[in-house]
N, CA, C and O atoms as a printed pandas DataFrame, in Angstrom:
     atom_number atom_name residue_name chain_id  residue_number  x_coord  y_coord  z_coord
0              1         N          UNK        A               1    5.029    5.759    0.411
1              2        CA          UNK        A               1    3.945    4.825    0.220
2              3         C          UNK        A               1    3.480    4.896   -1.231
3              4         O          UNK        A               1    3.512    5.959   -1.852
4              5         N          UNK        A               2    3.054    3.766   -1.757
5              6        CA          UNK        A               2    2.534    3.678   -3.122
6              7         C          UNK        A               2    1.010    3.723   -3.063
7              8         O          UNK        A               2    0.391    3.028   -2.257
8              9         N          UNK        A               3    0.408    4.550   -3.925
9             10        CA          UNK        A               3   -1.047    4.702   -3.937
10            11         C          UNK        A               3   -1.594    4.474   -5.344
11            12         O          UNK        A               3   -0.897    4.660   -6.342
12            13         N          UNK        A               4   -2.858    4.066   -5.394
13            14        CA          UNK        A               4   -3.587    3.935   -6.656
14            15         C          UNK        A               4   -4.560    5.099   -6.678
15            16         O          UNK        A               4   -5.438    5.198   -5.820
16            17         N          UNK        A               5   -4.405    5.981   -7.658
17            18        CA          UNK        A               5   -5.222    7.197   -7.681
18            19         C          UNK        A               5   -5.520    7.632   -9.109
19            20         O          UNK        A               5   -5.066    7.021  -10.076
20            21         N          UNK        A               6   -6.295    8.707   -9.211
21            22        CA          UNK        A               6   -6.660    9.247  -10.520
22            23         C          UNK        A               6   -5.674   10.335  -10.929
23            24         O          UNK        A               6   -5.222   11.122  -10.098
24            25         N          UNK        A               7   -5.351   10.369  -12.203
25            26        CA          UNK        A               7   -4.517   11.412  -12.778
26            27         C          UNK        A               7   -5.349   12.077  -13.871
27            28         O          UNK        A               7   -5.810   11.406  -14.794
28            29         N          UNK        A               8   -5.542   13.387  -13.773
29            30        CA          UNK        A               8   -6.467   14.066  -14.680
30            31         C          UNK        A               8   -5.840   14.361  -16.030
31            32         O          UNK        A               8   -4.669   14.725  -16.139
32            33         N          UNK        A               9   -6.656   14.191  -17.042
33            34        CA          UNK        A               9   -6.279   14.541  -18.404
34            35         C          UNK        A               9   -7.464   15.219  -19.054
35            36         O          UNK        A               9   -8.383   15.657  -18.362
36            37         N          UNK        A              10   -7.459   15.312  -20.357
37            38        CA          UNK        A              10   -8.581   15.948  -21.048
38            39         C          UNK        A              10   -8.412   17.450  -21.115
39            40         O          UNK        A              10   -7.344   17.990  -20.824
40            41         N          UNK        A              11   -9.481   18.109  -21.502
41            42        CA          UNK        A              11   -9.433   19.561  -21.624
42            43         C          UNK        A              11  -10.407   20.193  -20.645
43            44         O          UNK        A              11  -11.056   19.505  -19.856
44            45         N          UNK        A              12  -10.497   21.508  -20.709
45            46        CA          UNK        A              12  -11.425   22.221  -19.821
46            47         C          UNK        A              12  -12.847   21.720  -20.030
47            48         O          UNK        A              12  -13.307   21.589  -21.165
48            49         N          UNK        A              13  -13.529   21.445  -18.944
49            50        CA          UNK        A              13  -14.928   20.999  -18.942
50            51         C          UNK        A              13  -15.137   19.640  -19.604
51            52         O          UNK        A              13  -16.283   19.236  -19.804
52            53         N          UNK        A              14  -14.065   18.918  -19.951
53            54        CA          UNK        A              14  -14.143   17.560  -20.503
54            55         C          UNK        A              14  -13.092   16.693  -19.814
55            56         O          UNK        A              14  -12.095   16.322  -20.432
56            57         N          UNK        A              15  -13.306   16.369  -18.542
57            58        CA          UNK        A              15  -12.278   15.615  -17.814
58            59         C          UNK        A              15  -12.160   14.176  -18.297
59            60         O          UNK        A              15  -13.122   13.574  -18.774
60            61         N          UNK        A              16  -10.965   13.654  -18.160
61            62        CA          UNK        A              16  -10.655   12.262  -18.458
62            63         C          UNK        A              16   -9.588   11.858  -17.453
63            64         O          UNK        A              16   -8.595   12.566  -17.285
64            65         N          UNK        A              17   -9.778   10.741  -16.793
65            66        CA          UNK        A              17   -8.856   10.347  -15.736
66            67         C          UNK        A              17   -8.190    9.018  -16.050
67            68         O          UNK        A              17   -8.842    8.077  -16.502
68            69         N          UNK        A              18   -6.887    8.948  -15.807
69            70        CA          UNK        A              18   -6.163    7.690  -15.862
70            71         C          UNK        A              18   -6.074    7.160  -14.441
71            72         O          UNK        A              18   -5.838    7.927  -13.508
72            73         N          UNK        A              19   -6.257    5.870  -14.268
73            74        CA          UNK        A              19   -6.079    5.238  -12.966
74            75         C          UNK        A              19   -4.638    4.756  -12.940
75            76         O          UNK        A              19   -4.256    3.868  -13.702
76            77         N          UNK        A              20   -3.832    5.353  -12.047
77            78        CA          UNK        A              20   -2.403    5.087  -12.037
78            79         C          UNK        A              20   -1.919    4.644  -10.667
79            80         O          UNK        A              20   -2.561    4.899   -9.649
80            81         N          UNK        A              21   -0.777    3.977  -10.664
81            82        CA          UNK        A              21   -0.058    3.638   -9.444
82            83         C          UNK        A              21    1.089    4.629   -9.353
83            84         O          UNK        A              21    1.883    4.748  -10.286
84            85         N          UNK        A              22    1.182    5.348   -8.225
85            86        CA          UNK        A              22    2.208    6.383   -8.095
86            87         C          UNK        A              22    2.700    6.466   -6.659
87            88         O          UNK        A              22    2.053    5.974   -5.734
88            89         N          UNK        A              23    3.844    7.093   -6.490
89            90        CA          UNK        A              23    4.351    7.391   -5.160
90            91         C          UNK        A              23    3.490    8.511   -4.582
91            92         O          UNK        A              23    3.123    9.442   -5.299
92            93         N          UNK        A              24    3.172    8.430   -3.316
93            94        CA          UNK        A              24    2.293    9.408   -2.686
94            95         C          UNK        A              24    2.870   10.829   -2.728
95            96         O          UNK        A              24    2.118   11.804   -2.730
96            97         N          UNK        A              25    4.185   10.946   -2.762
97            98        CA          UNK        A              25    4.833   12.265   -2.715
98            99         C          UNK        A              25    4.820   12.996   -4.050
99           100         O          UNK        A              25    5.101   14.193   -4.100
100          101         N          UNK        A              26    4.496   12.291   -5.136
101          102        CA          UNK        A              26    4.498   12.894   -6.470
102          103         C          UNK        A              26    3.172   13.612   -6.701
103          104         O          UNK        A              26    2.124   13.154   -6.244
104          105         N          UNK        A              27    3.221   14.747   -7.418
105          106        CA          UNK        A              27    2.002   15.513   -7.663
106          107         C          UNK        A              27    0.979   14.717   -8.469
107          108         O          UNK        A              27    1.308   13.704   -9.086
108          109         N          UNK        A              28   -0.243   15.185   -8.453
109          110        CA          UNK        A              28   -1.373   14.434   -9.023
110          111         C          UNK        A              28   -1.153   13.997  -10.464
111          112         O          UNK        A              28   -1.380   12.833  -10.792
112          113         N          UNK        A              29   -0.720   14.896  -11.322
113          114        CA          UNK        A              29   -0.564   14.575  -12.742
114          115         C          UNK        A              29    0.888   14.318  -13.122
115          116         O          UNK        A              29    1.240   14.319  -14.301
116          117         N          UNK        A              30    1.720   14.100  -12.122
117          118        CA          UNK        A              30    3.143   13.899  -12.374
118          119         C          UNK        A              30    3.501   12.476  -12.716
119          120         O          UNK        A              30    2.690   11.722  -13.253
120          121         N          UNK        A              31    4.732   12.120  -12.398
121          122        CA          UNK        A              31    5.278   10.808  -12.723
122          123         C          UNK        A              31    4.491    9.694  -12.032
123          124         O          UNK        A              31    4.047    9.844  -10.894
124          125         N          UNK        A              32    4.329    8.595  -12.730
125          126        CA          UNK        A              32    3.637    7.446  -12.146
126          127         C          UNK        A              32    4.402    6.179  -12.474
127          128         O          UNK        A              32    5.247    6.164  -13.369
128          129         N          UNK        A              33    4.098    5.115  -11.743
129          130        CA          UNK        A              33    4.793    3.843  -11.912
130          131         C          UNK        A              33    4.139    3.028  -13.025
131          132         O          UNK        A              33    4.825    2.507  -13.905
132          133         N          UNK        A              34    2.811    2.921  -12.984
133          134        CA          UNK        A              34    2.095    2.120  -13.980
134          135         C          UNK        A              34    0.679    2.652  -14.159
135          136         O          UNK        A              34    0.046    3.103  -13.204
136          137         N          UNK        A              35    0.190    2.593  -15.397
137          138        CA          UNK        A              35   -1.190    2.977  -15.698
138          139         C          UNK        A              35   -2.030    1.709  -15.683
139          140         O          UNK        A              35   -1.747    0.758  -16.410
140          141         N          UNK        A              36   -3.077    1.703  -14.840
141          142        CA          UNK        A              36   -3.923    0.523  -14.700
142          143         C          UNK        A              36   -5.175    0.572  -15.560
143          144         O          UNK        A              36   -5.741   -0.470  -15.891
144          145         N          UNK        A              37   -5.612    1.767  -15.924
145          146        CA          UNK        A              37   -6.841    1.882  -16.702
146          147         C          UNK        A              37   -7.258    3.335  -16.821
147          148         O          UNK        A              37   -6.444    4.247  -16.671
148          149         N          UNK        A              38   -8.540    3.536  -17.095
149          150        CA          UNK        A              38   -9.052    4.898  -17.230
150          151         C          UNK        A              38  -10.473    4.999  -16.711
151          152         O          UNK        A              38  -11.162    3.995  -16.527
152          153         N          UNK        A              39  -10.899    6.239  -16.479
153          154        CA          UNK        A              39  -12.272    6.556  -16.080
154          155         C          UNK        A              39  -12.675    7.792  -16.864
155          156         O          UNK        A              39  -11.994    8.816  -16.810
156          157         N          UNK        A              40  -13.782    7.701  -17.594
157          158        CA          UNK        A              40  -14.271    8.811  -18.400
158          159         C          UNK        A              40  -15.664    9.203  -17.905
159          160         O          UNK        A              40  -16.654    8.600  -18.320
160          161         N          UNK        A              41  -15.757   10.210  -17.018
161          162        CA          UNK        A              41  -17.065   10.587  -16.488
162          163         C          UNK        A              41  -17.982   11.223  -17.532
163          164         O          UNK        A              41  -19.199   11.252  -17.346
164          165         N          UNK        A              42  -17.417   11.728  -18.618
165          166        CA          UNK        A              42  -18.215   12.393  -19.652
166          167         C          UNK        A              42  -18.533   11.460  -20.813
167          168         O          UNK        A              42  -18.849   11.932  -21.905
168          169         N          UNK        A              43  -18.457   10.150  -20.605
169          170        CA          UNK        A              43  -18.709    9.192  -21.681
170          171         C          UNK        A              43  -20.167    9.257  -22.121
171          172         O          UNK        A              43  -21.085    9.286  -21.302
172          173         N          UNK        A              44  -20.348    9.278  -23.417
173          174        CA          UNK        A              44  -21.700    9.274  -23.968
174          175         C          UNK        A              44  -22.184    7.830  -24.069
175          176         O          UNK        A              44  -21.420    6.887  -23.864
176          177         N          UNK        A              45  -23.445    7.678  -24.382
177          178        CA          UNK        A              45  -24.011    6.331  -24.516
178          179         C          UNK        A              45  -23.274    5.561  -25.604
179          180         O          UNK        A              45  -23.025    6.081  -26.692
180          181         N          UNK        A              46  -22.937    4.341  -25.300
181          182        CA          UNK        A              46  -22.204    3.512  -26.244
182          183         C          UNK        A              46  -20.700    3.593  -26.081
183          184         O          UNK        A              46  -19.980    2.762  -26.635
184          185         N          UNK        A              47  -20.205    4.572  -25.333
185          186        CA          UNK        A              47  -18.769    4.688  -25.076
186          187         C          UNK        A              47  -18.434    3.993  -23.772
187          188         O          UNK        A              47  -19.271    3.879  -22.877
188          189         N          UNK        A              48  -17.216    3.536  -23.678
189          190        CA          UNK        A              48  -16.745    2.863  -22.470
190          191         C          UNK        A              48  -16.468    3.909  -21.389
191          192         O          UNK        A              48  -15.732    4.867  -21.623
192          193         N          UNK        A              49  -17.057    3.725  -20.213
193          194        CA          UNK        A              49  -16.904    4.695  -19.136
194          195         C          UNK        A              49  -15.675    4.424  -18.275
195          196         O          UNK        A              49  -15.031    5.351  -17.785
196          197         N          UNK        A              50  -15.357    3.131  -18.094
197          198        CA          UNK        A              50  -14.245    2.790  -17.235
198          199         C          UNK        A              50  -13.652    1.450  -17.646
199          200         O          UNK        A              50  -14.370    0.527  -18.030
200          201         N          UNK        A              51  -12.326    1.360  -17.559
201          202        CA          UNK        A              51  -11.638    0.094  -17.814
202          203         C          UNK        A              51  -10.465   -0.006  -16.851
203          204         O          UNK        A              51   -9.711    0.952  -16.679
204          205         N          UNK        A              52  -10.314   -1.170  -16.221
205          206        CA          UNK        A              52   -9.227   -1.398  -15.281
206          207         C          UNK        A              52   -8.653   -2.785  -15.528
207          208         O          UNK        A              52   -9.399   -3.741  -15.740
208          209         N          UNK        A              53   -7.340   -2.896  -15.503
209          210        CA          UNK        A              53   -6.676   -4.198  -15.616
210          211         C          UNK        A              53   -6.741   -4.856  -14.237
211          212         O          UNK        A              53   -5.951   -4.541  -13.347
212          213         N          UNK        A              54   -7.692   -5.772  -14.079
213          214        CA          UNK        A              54   -7.933   -6.404  -12.773
214          215         C          UNK        A              54   -6.717   -7.148  -12.245
215          216         O          UNK        A              54   -6.441   -7.102  -11.046
216          217         N          UNK        A              55   -5.987   -7.834  -13.118
217          218        CA          UNK        A              55   -4.830   -8.590  -12.652
218          219         C          UNK        A              55   -3.758   -7.674  -12.066
219          220         O          UNK        A              55   -3.148   -8.008  -11.050
220          221         N          UNK        A              56   -3.525   -6.531  -12.692
221          222        CA          UNK        A              56   -2.529   -5.584  -12.185
222          223         C          UNK        A              56   -3.026   -4.893  -10.913
223          224         O          UNK        A              56   -2.239   -4.619  -10.007
224          225         N          UNK        A              57   -4.315   -4.616  -10.847
225          226        CA          UNK        A              57   -4.894   -4.021   -9.636
226          227         C          UNK        A              57   -4.725   -4.971   -8.459
227          228         O          UNK        A              57   -4.344   -4.546   -7.368
228          229         N          UNK        A              58   -5.003   -6.240   -8.670
229          230        CA          UNK        A              58   -4.842   -7.246   -7.623
230          231         C          UNK        A              58   -3.378   -7.347   -7.196
231          232         O          UNK        A              58   -3.079   -7.461   -6.007
232          233         N          UNK        A              59   -2.472   -7.306   -8.168
233          234        CA          UNK        A              59   -1.046   -7.371   -7.848
234          235         C          UNK        A              59   -0.631   -6.209   -6.954
235          236         O          UNK        A              59   -0.008   -6.413   -5.912
236          237         N          UNK        A              60   -0.977   -4.985   -7.364
237          238        CA          UNK        A              60   -0.549   -3.807   -6.608
238          239         C          UNK        A              60   -1.154   -3.771   -5.213
239          240         O          UNK        A              60   -0.482   -3.379   -4.259
240          241         N          UNK        A              61   -2.410   -4.173   -5.081
241          242        CA          UNK        A              61   -3.009   -4.237   -3.746
242          243         C          UNK        A              61   -2.322   -5.307   -2.903
243          244         O          UNK        A              61   -2.186   -5.154   -1.689
244          245         N          UNK        A              62   -1.892   -6.381   -3.542
245          246        CA          UNK        A              62   -1.212   -7.462   -2.850
246          247         C          UNK        A              62    0.149   -7.076   -2.306
247          248         O          UNK        A              62    0.589   -7.619   -1.293
248          249         N          UNK        A              63    0.818   -6.145   -2.966
249          250        CA          UNK        A              63    2.136   -5.718   -2.487
250          251         C          UNK        A              63    2.048   -4.469   -1.609
251          252         O          UNK        A              63    3.072   -3.888   -1.249
252          253         N          UNK        A              64    0.813   -4.055   -1.261
253          254        CA          UNK        A              64    0.653   -2.998   -0.265
254          255         C          UNK        A              64    0.234   -1.634   -0.764
255          256         O          UNK        A              64    0.207   -0.689    0.024
256          257         N          UNK        A              65   -0.094   -1.487   -2.029
257          258        CA          UNK        A              65   -0.541   -0.186   -2.529
258          259         C          UNK        A              65   -1.939    0.118   -1.987
259          260         O          UNK        A              65   -2.804   -0.757   -1.961
260          261         N          UNK        A              66   -2.151    1.347   -1.562
261          262        CA          UNK        A              66   -3.436    1.781   -1.026
262          263         C          UNK        A              66   -4.204    2.544   -2.102
263          264         O          UNK        A              66   -3.657    3.454   -2.725
264          265         N          UNK        A              67   -5.451    2.186   -2.323
265          266        CA          UNK        A              67   -6.292    2.903   -3.287
266          267         C          UNK        A              67   -6.873    4.141   -2.615
267          268         O          UNK        A              67   -7.214    4.114   -1.433
268          269         N          UNK        A              68   -6.982    5.228   -3.379
269          270        CA          UNK        A              68   -7.590    6.448   -2.847
270          271         C          UNK        A              68   -9.083    6.196   -2.628
271          272         O          UNK        A              68   -9.652    5.288   -3.234
272          273         N          UNK        A              69   -9.716    6.988   -1.773
273          274        CA          UNK        A              69  -11.160    6.798   -1.552
274          275         C          UNK        A              69  -11.980    6.897   -2.838
275          276         O          UNK        A              69  -12.955    6.164   -3.004
276          277         N          UNK        A              70  -11.604    7.780   -3.733
277          278        CA          UNK        A              70  -12.333    7.938   -4.988
278          279         C          UNK        A              70  -12.198    6.693   -5.863
279          280         O          UNK        A              70  -13.179    6.235   -6.448
280          281         N          UNK        A              71  -11.006    6.154   -5.952
281          282        CA          UNK        A              71  -10.791    4.945   -6.750
282          283         C          UNK        A              71  -11.550    3.776   -6.136
283          284         O          UNK        A              71  -12.153    2.986   -6.862
284          285         N          UNK        A              72  -11.530    3.651   -4.816
285          286        CA          UNK        A              72  -12.286    2.585   -4.140
286          287         C          UNK        A              72  -13.770    2.686   -4.479
287          288         O          UNK        A              72  -14.410    1.680   -4.785
288          289         N          UNK        A              73  -14.315    3.894   -4.425
289          290        CA          UNK        A              73  -15.731    4.114   -4.732
290          291         C          UNK        A              73  -16.041    3.736   -6.180
291          292         O          UNK        A              73  -17.052    3.085   -6.443
292          293         N          UNK        A              74  -15.190    4.134   -7.113
293          294        CA          UNK        A              74  -15.412    3.807   -8.523
294          295         C          UNK        A              74  -15.363    2.305   -8.767
295          296         O          UNK        A              74  -16.166    1.777   -9.537
296          297         N          UNK        A              75  -14.434    1.615   -8.123
297          298        CA          UNK        A              75  -14.325    0.172   -8.311
298          299         C          UNK        A              75  -15.520   -0.566   -7.735
299          300         O          UNK        A              75  -15.926   -1.598   -8.270
300          301         N          UNK        A              76  -16.091   -0.053   -6.650
301          302        CA          UNK        A              76  -17.279   -0.674   -6.069
302          303         C          UNK        A              76  -18.516   -0.414   -6.918
303          304         O          UNK        A              76  -19.384   -1.279   -7.034
304          305         N          UNK        A              77  -18.601    0.781   -7.517
305          306        CA          UNK        A              77  -19.763    1.149   -8.334
306          307         C          UNK        A              77  -19.821    0.356   -9.632
307          308         O          UNK        A              77  -20.904   -0.025  -10.077
308          309         N          UNK        A              78  -18.670    0.106  -10.240
309          310        CA          UNK        A              78  -18.673   -0.528  -11.552
310          311         C          UNK        A              78  -17.782   -1.755  -11.589
311          312         O          UNK        A              78  -16.789   -1.757  -12.316
312          313         N          UNK        A              79  -18.098   -2.805  -10.831
313          314        CA          UNK        A              79  -17.251   -3.995  -10.865
314          315         C          UNK        A              79  -17.279   -4.699  -12.215
315          316         O          UNK        A              79  -16.277   -5.297  -12.607
316          317         N          UNK        A              80  -18.391   -4.648  -12.933
317          318        CA          UNK        A              80  -18.482   -5.302  -14.240
318          319         C          UNK        A              80  -17.623   -4.562  -15.274
319          320         O          UNK        A              80  -17.028   -5.183  -16.154
320          321         N          UNK        A              81  -17.566   -3.224  -15.155
321          322        CA          UNK        A              81  -16.773   -2.432  -16.102
322          323         C          UNK        A              81  -15.284   -2.596  -15.844
323          324         O          UNK        A              81  -14.471   -2.369  -16.739
324          325         N          UNK        A              82  -14.920   -2.987  -14.628
325          326        CA          UNK        A              82  -13.513   -3.128  -14.293
326          327         C          UNK        A              82  -12.910   -4.418  -14.831
327          328         O          UNK        A              82  -11.689   -4.576  -14.814
328          329         N          UNK        A              83  -13.729   -5.334  -15.303
329          330        CA          UNK        A              83  -13.209   -6.632  -15.776
330          331         C          UNK        A              83  -12.498   -6.548  -17.095
331          332         O          UNK        A              83  -12.016   -7.561  -17.602
């Protein structure tokens, strides 16, 4: 199954996440099919916290990719940032 999930980057105590499309069997930070955007929980004021390519997200959901609960929550919280 193909899933849309977060892949962690950044350094210790400064997380940065890429929103990726990956095979469910691949490890969290391993190989992925496509990078859809990013989420930066440690963004300071004036910095972009989240960006998602809406057209690609719609495509992947249309062909059956399932978003993880965390990604679903983030997309619902910041629909304006996802544009």
